[in-house]
N, CA, C and O atoms as CSV, one atom per row, in Angstrom:
chain,resi,resn,atom,element,x,y,z
A,1,UNK,N,N,0.823,-1.190,0.000
A,1,UNK,CA,C,0.000,0.000,0.000
A,1,UNK,C,C,0.870,1.258,0.000
A,1,UNK,O,O,0.542,2.241,-0.664
A,2,UNK,N,N,1.964,1.226,0.736
A,2,UNK,CA,C,2.846,2.384,0.802
A,2,UNK,C,C,3.461,2.673,-0.567
A,2,UNK,O,O,3.654,3.834,-0.925
A,3,UNK,N,N,3.765,1.642,-1.322
A,3,UNK,CA,C,4.352,1.838,-2.656
A,3,UNK,C,C,3.341,2.500,-3.580
A,3,UNK,O,O,3.691,3.403,-4.340
A,4,UNK,N,N,2.097,2.058,-3.518
A,4,UNK,CA,C,1.047,2.647,-4.354
A,4,UNK,C,C,0.853,4.114,-4.006
A,4,UNK,O,O,0.721,4.950,-4.900
A,5,UNK,N,N,0.834,4.430,-2.730
A,5,UNK,CA,C,0.675,5.811,-2.285
A,5,UNK,C,C,1.855,6.667,-2.730
A,5,UNK,O,O,1.661,7.787,-3.201
A,6,UNK,N,N,3.066,6.156,-2.586
A,6,UNK,CA,C,4.259,6.900,-3.004
A,6,UNK,C,C,4.243,7.140,-4.511
A,6,UNK,O,O,4.599,8.225,-4.970
A,7,UNK,N,N,3.836,6.142,-5.276
A,7,UNK,CA,C,3.754,6.297,-6.734
A,7,UNK,C,C,2.709,7.341,-7.111
A,7,UNK,O,O,2.934,8.138,-8.021
A,8,UNK,N,N,1.581,7.344,-6.430
A,8,UNK,CA,C,0.533,8.333,-6.707
A,8,UNK,C,C,1.032,9.749,-6.412
A,8,UNK,O,O,0.730,10.677,-7.163
A,9,UNK,N,N,1.775,9.919,-5.350
A,9,UNK,CA,C,2.323,11.235,-4.998
A,9,UNK,C,C,3.323,11.684,-6.058
A,9,UNK,O,O,3.296,12.838,-6.485
A,10,UNK,N,N,4.199,10.787,-6.484
A,10,UNK,CA,C,5.182,11.130,-7.510
A,10,UNK,C,C,4.514,11.493,-8.827
A,10,UNK,O,O,4.915,12.458,-9.478
A,11,UNK,N,N,3.506,10.736,-9.226
A,11,UNK,CA,C,2.819,11.030,-10.483
A,11,UNK,C,C,2.075,12.347,-10.422
A,11,UNK,O,O,2.081,13.098,-11.397
A,12,UNK,N,N,1.439,12.647,-9.311
A,12,UNK,CA,C,0.724,13.922,-9.212
A,12,UNK,C,C,1.697,15.084,-9.198
A,12,UNK,O,O,1.381,16.146,-9.735
A,13,UNK,N,N,2.853,14.923,-8.610
A,13,UNK,CA,C,3.863,15.985,-8.609
A,13,UNK,C,C,4.399,16.195,-10.012
A,13,UNK,O,O,4.621,17.334,-10.422
A,14,UNK,N,N,4.608,15.128,-10.750
A,14,UNK,CA,C,5.123,15.250,-12.112
A,14,UNK,C,C,4.108,15.929,-13.017
A,14,UNK,O,O,4.485,16.705,-13.895
A,15,UNK,N,N,2.848,15.651,-12.817
A,15,UNK,CA,C,1.815,16.241,-13.670
A,15,UNK,C,C,1.623,17.724,-13.375
A,15,UNK,O,O,1.247,18.484,-14.267
A,16,UNK,N,N,1.870,18.140,-12.162
A,16,UNK,CA,C,1.627,19.529,-11.800
A,16,UNK,C,C,2.900,20.375,-11.817
A,16,UNK,O,O,2.846,21.583,-11.585
A,17,UNK,N,N,4.038,19.747,-12.089
A,17,UNK,CA,C,5.280,20.501,-12.053
A,17,UNK,C,C,5.391,21.413,-13.259
A,17,UNK,O,O,4.736,21.200,-14.279
A,18,UNK,N,N,6.216,22.415,-13.133
A,18,UNK,CA,C,6.393,23.369,-14.203
A,18,UNK,C,C,7.835,23.829,-14.197
A,18,UNK,O,O,8.579,23.563,-13.253
A,19,UNK,N,N,8.219,24.505,-15.233
A,19,UNK,CA,C,9.558,25.035,-15.301
A,19,UNK,C,C,10.458,24.227,-16.202
A,19,UNK,O,O,10.068,23.165,-16.688
A,20,UNK,N,N,11.678,24.727,-16.431
A,20,UNK,CA,C,12.625,24.057,-17.322
A,20,UNK,C,C,12.936,22.619,-16.925
A,20,UNK,O,O,13.112,21.767,-17.795
A,21,UNK,N,N,13.005,22.337,-15.634
A,21,UNK,CA,C,13.317,20.981,-15.179
A,21,UNK,C,C,12.228,20.017,-15.615
A,21,UNK,O,O,12.525,18.906,-16.056
A,22,UNK,N,N,10.973,20.426,-15.498
A,22,UNK,CA,C,9.858,19.571,-15.896
A,22,UNK,C,C,9.861,19.345,-17.404
A,22,UNK,O,O,9.531,18.256,-17.874
A,23,UNK,N,N,10.228,20.360,-18.148
A,23,UNK,CA,C,10.294,20.243,-19.604
A,23,UNK,C,C,11.375,19.239,-20.002
A,23,UNK,O,O,11.130,18.350,-20.817
A,24,UNK,N,N,12.555,19.381,-19.434
A,24,UNK,CA,C,13.648,18.446,-19.739
A,24,UNK,C,C,13.285,17.026,-19.320
A,24,UNK,O,O,13.605,16.070,-20.026
A,25,UNK,N,N,12.623,16.883,-18.183
A,25,UNK,CA,C,12.223,15.559,-17.706
A,25,UNK,C,C,11.224,14.906,-18.669
A,25,UNK,O,O,11.164,13.680,-18.766
A,26,UNK,N,N,10.448,15.720,-19.374
A,26,UNK,CA,C,9.481,15.201,-20.350
A,26,UNK,C,C,10.133,14.941,-21.708
A,26,UNK,O,O,9.471,14.465,-22.630
A,27,UNK,N,N,11.424,15.249,-21.837
A,27,UNK,CA,C,12.135,15.008,-23.088
A,27,UNK,C,C,12.134,16.186,-24.034
A,27,UNK,O,O,12.506,16.041,-25.198
A,28,UNK,N,N,11.723,17.353,-23.559
A,28,UNK,CA,C,11.645,18.531,-24.414
A,28,UNK,C,C,12.712,19.555,-24.112
A,28,UNK,O,O,13.635,19.320,-23.333
A,29,UNK,N,N,12.557,20.709,-24.757
A,29,UNK,CA,C,13.455,21.831,-24.500
A,29,UNK,C,C,12.634,23.107,-24.453
A,29,UNK,O,O,11.615,23.230,-25.133
A,30,UNK,N,N,13.086,24.053,-23.646
A,30,UNK,CA,C,12.401,25.331,-23.524
A,30,UNK,C,C,12.772,26.221,-24.706
A,30,UNK,O,O,13.943,26.339,-25.066
A,31,UNK,N,N,11.761,26.843,-25.302
A,31,UNK,CA,C,11.966,27.742,-26.426
A,31,UNK,C,C,11.143,29.005,-26.216
A,31,UNK,O,O,10.204,29.017,-25.420
A,32,UNK,N,N,11.500,30.064,-26.932
A,32,UNK,CA,C,10.785,31.341,-26.841
A,32,UNK,C,C,9.559,31.296,-27.762
A,32,UNK,O,O,9.554,30.576,-28.760
A,33,UNK,N,N,8.541,32.057,-27.427
A,33,UNK,CA,C,7.239,32.034,-28.062
A,33,UNK,C,C,7.149,31.972,-29.576
A,33,UNK,O,O,6.230,31.327,-30.082
A,34,UNK,N,N,8.032,32.591,-30.325
A,34,UNK,CA,C,7.910,32.614,-31.787
A,34,UNK,C,C,8.482,31.355,-32.437
A,34,UNK,O,O,8.376,31.194,-33.653
A,35,UNK,N,N,9.076,30.474,-31.665
A,35,UNK,CA,C,9.693,29.254,-32.170
A,35,UNK,C,C,8.631,28.306,-32.746
A,35,UNK,O,O,7.566,28.142,-32.151
A,36,UNK,N,N,8.912,27.682,-33.896
A,36,UNK,CA,C,8.006,26.699,-34.475
A,36,UNK,C,C,8.208,25.385,-33.737
A,36,UNK,O,O,9.334,24.906,-33.604
A,37,UNK,N,N,7.122,24.810,-33.263
A,37,UNK,CA,C,7.199,23.592,-32.468
A,37,UNK,C,C,6.036,22.673,-32.846
A,37,UNK,O,O,4.879,23.089,-32.788
A,38,UNK,N,N,6.330,21.430,-33.233
A,38,UNK,CA,C,5.256,20.526,-33.621
A,38,UNK,C,C,4.449,19.964,-32.454
A,38,UNK,O,O,3.322,19.511,-32.652
A,39,UNK,N,N,4.993,19.983,-31.265
A,39,UNK,CA,C,4.328,19.360,-30.125
A,39,UNK,C,C,4.578,20.190,-28.873
A,39,UNK,O,O,5.518,19.932,-28.121
A,40,UNK,N,N,3.741,21.174,-28.660
A,40,UNK,CA,C,3.898,22.077,-27.519
A,40,UNK,C,C,3.405,21.413,-26.240
A,40,UNK,O,O,2.264,20.957,-26.168
A,41,UNK,N,N,4.273,21.362,-25.230
A,41,UNK,CA,C,3.922,20.743,-23.959
A,41,UNK,C,C,3.253,21.720,-23.015
A,41,UNK,O,O,3.264,22.925,-23.268
A,42,UNK,N,N,2.673,21.228,-21.937
A,42,UNK,CA,C,1.973,22.087,-20.980
A,42,UNK,C,C,2.902,22.808,-20.008
A,42,UNK,O,O,2.451,23.675,-19.259
A,43,UNK,N,N,4.182,22.469,-20.007
A,43,UNK,CA,C,5.106,23.058,-19.044
A,43,UNK,C,C,5.408,24.515,-19.406
A,43,UNK,O,O,5.684,24.833,-20.563
A,44,UNK,N,N,5.351,25.388,-18.407
A,44,UNK,CA,C,5.707,26.795,-18.578
A,44,UNK,C,C,7.171,26.925,-18.210
A,44,UNK,O,O,7.533,26.791,-17.041
A,45,UNK,N,N,8.011,27.181,-19.189
A,45,UNK,CA,C,9.456,27.174,-18.968
A,45,UNK,C,C,9.991,28.407,-18.260
A,45,UNK,O,O,11.148,28.413,-17.838
A,46,UNK,N,N,9.209,29.418,-18.122
A,46,UNK,CA,C,9.706,30.647,-17.532
A,46,UNK,C,C,8.624,31.277,-16.653
A,46,UNK,O,O,8.229,32.418,-16.890
A,47,UNK,N,N,8.147,30.559,-15.656
A,47,UNK,CA,C,7.003,31.051,-14.894
A,47,UNK,C,C,7.258,32.283,-14.030
A,47,UNK,O,O,6.317,33.007,-13.707
A,48,UNK,N,N,8.502,32.534,-13.651
A,48,UNK,CA,C,8.767,33.650,-12.740
A,48,UNK,C,C,9.163,34.942,-13.447
A,48,UNK,O,O,8.795,36.030,-13.003
A,49,UNK,N,N,9.910,34.830,-14.546
A,49,UNK,CA,C,10.453,36.025,-15.189
A,49,UNK,C,C,9.599,36.543,-16.344
A,49,UNK,O,O,9.531,37.754,-16.559
A,50,UNK,N,N,8.959,35.664,-17.078
A,50,UNK,CA,C,8.206,36.081,-18.253
A,50,UNK,C,C,7.058,35.100,-18.487
A,50,UNK,O,O,7.129,34.293,-19.414
A,51,UNK,N,N,6.011,35.148,-17.680
A,51,UNK,CA,C,4.929,34.173,-17.798
A,51,UNK,C,C,4.390,34.078,-19.224
A,51,UNK,O,O,4.033,35.084,-19.837
A,52,UNK,N,N,4.340,32.871,-19.728
A,52,UNK,CA,C,3.820,32.639,-21.068
A,52,UNK,C,C,4.809,32.935,-22.174
A,52,UNK,O,O,4.511,32.663,-23.337
A,53,UNK,N,N,5.979,33.485,-21.861
A,53,UNK,CA,C,6.933,33.867,-22.889
A,53,UNK,C,C,7.781,32.723,-23.391
A,53,UNK,O,O,8.308,32.795,-24.502
A,54,UNK,N,N,7.929,31.678,-22.617
A,54,UNK,CA,C,8.689,30.513,-23.029
A,54,UNK,C,C,7.834,29.285,-22.780
A,54,UNK,O,O,7.062,29.237,-21.822
A,55,UNK,N,N,7.978,28.293,-23.647
A,55,UNK,CA,C,7.194,27.081,-23.485
A,55,UNK,C,C,8.042,25.866,-23.792
A,55,UNK,O,O,9.158,25.973,-24.302
A,56,UNK,N,N,7.495,24.718,-23.475
A,56,UNK,CA,C,8.210,23.461,-23.653
A,56,UNK,C,C,7.870,22.865,-25.018
A,56,UNK,O,O,6.704,22.610,-25.321
A,57,UNK,N,N,8.889,22.650,-25.829
A,57,UNK,CA,C,8.712,22.009,-27.129
A,57,UNK,C,C,9.126,20.543,-26.984
A,57,UNK,O,O,10.296,20.231,-26.761
A,58,UNK,N,N,8.149,19.660,-27.114
A,58,UNK,CA,C,8.383,18.230,-26.977
A,58,UNK,C,C,8.563,17.587,-28.342
A,58,UNK,O,O,8.041,18.094,-29.335
A,59,UNK,N,N,9.292,16.481,-28.410
A,59,UNK,CA,C,9.393,15.771,-29.685
A,59,UNK,C,C,8.049,15.135,-30.030
A,59,UNK,O,O,7.204,14.955,-29.154
A,60,UNK,N,N,7.853,14.800,-31.283
A,60,UNK,CA,C,6.634,14.091,-31.678
A,60,UNK,C,C,6.638,12.714,-31.032
A,60,UNK,O,O,7.702,12.133,-30.822
A,61,UNK,N,N,5.462,12.186,-30.716
A,61,UNK,CA,C,5.393,10.842,-30.147
A,61,UNK,C,C,5.998,9.811,-31.109
A,61,UNK,O,O,6.093,10.053,-32.312
A,62,UNK,N,N,6.397,8.684,-30.574
A,62,UNK,CA,C,6.969,7.622,-31.405
A,62,UNK,C,C,6.046,7.281,-32.567
A,62,UNK,O,O,4.833,7.161,-32.395
A,63,UNK,N,N,6.627,7.129,-33.739
A,63,UNK,CA,C,5.854,6.783,-34.924
A,63,UNK,C,C,5.295,7.977,-35.658
A,63,UNK,O,O,4.664,7.812,-36.702
A,64,UNK,N,N,5.506,9.180,-35.143
A,64,UNK,CA,C,5.005,10.386,-35.795
A,64,UNK,C,C,6.172,11.309,-36.091
A,64,UNK,O,O,7.170,11.307,-35.370
A,65,UNK,N,N,6.051,12.090,-37.141
A,65,UNK,CA,C,7.064,13.069,-37.514
A,65,UNK,C,C,6.411,14.431,-37.644
A,65,UNK,O,O,5.196,14.533,-37.815
A,66,UNK,N,N,7.221,15.479,-37.564
A,66,UNK,CA,C,6.704,16.834,-37.761
A,66,UNK,C,C,6.348,17.016,-39.239
A,66,UNK,O,O,7.038,16.493,-40.113
A,67,UNK,N,N,5.282,17.749,-39.514
A,67,UNK,CA,C,4.950,18.034,-40.902
A,67,UNK,C,C,5.976,18.989,-41.504
A,67,UNK,O,O,6.866,19.465,-40.800
A,68,UNK,N,N,5.859,19.273,-42.795
A,68,UNK,CA,C,6.870,20.100,-43.478
A,68,UNK,C,C,7.026,21.478,-42.855
A,68,UNK,O,O,8.130,22.023,-42.827
A,69,UNK,N,N,5.947,22.040,-42.362
A,69,UNK,CA,C,6.008,23.365,-41.744
A,69,UNK,C,C,6.521,23.291,-40.305
A,69,UNK,O,O,6.852,24.317,-39.710
A,70,UNK,N,N,6.587,22.090,-39.749
A,70,UNK,CA,C,7.069,21.915,-38.384
A,70,UNK,C,C,6.097,22.372,-37.320
A,70,UNK,O,O,6.494,22.604,-36.178
A,71,UNK,N,N,4.799,22.508,-37.681
A,71,UNK,CA,C,3.835,23.037,-36.734
A,71,UNK,C,C,2.946,21.987,-36.094
A,71,UNK,O,O,2.170,22.314,-35.197
A,72,UNK,N,N,3.034,20.735,-36.527
A,72,UNK,CA,C,2.208,19.676,-35.958
A,72,UNK,C,C,2.876,18.322,-36.186
A,72,UNK,O,O,3.730,18.176,-37.061
A,73,UNK,N,N,2.478,17.350,-35.396
A,73,UNK,CA,C,2.975,15.987,-35.584
A,73,UNK,C,C,1.969,15.212,-36.435
A,73,UNK,O,O,0.758,15.282,-36.224
A,74,UNK,N,N,2.509,14.475,-37.399
A,74,UNK,CA,C,1.631,13.667,-38.271
A,74,UNK,C,C,1.988,12.212,-38.170
A,74,UNK,O,O,1.365,11.377,-38.826
């Protein structure tokens, strides 16, 4: 039971975390707003200095590639 509870706490923390560390942990990189990104993640990469100004760009899921414009995963 303790293992299940610990896992639930870790998963809820990972889902609610934000910032560059959370972005890197998800396999992405922080980029500035005008950057073209096929898979924008929910992590706010710059929550203290410039809210909404930087976001997490994640790779496309396995089996998918970015389209020619690089704006979506296909």
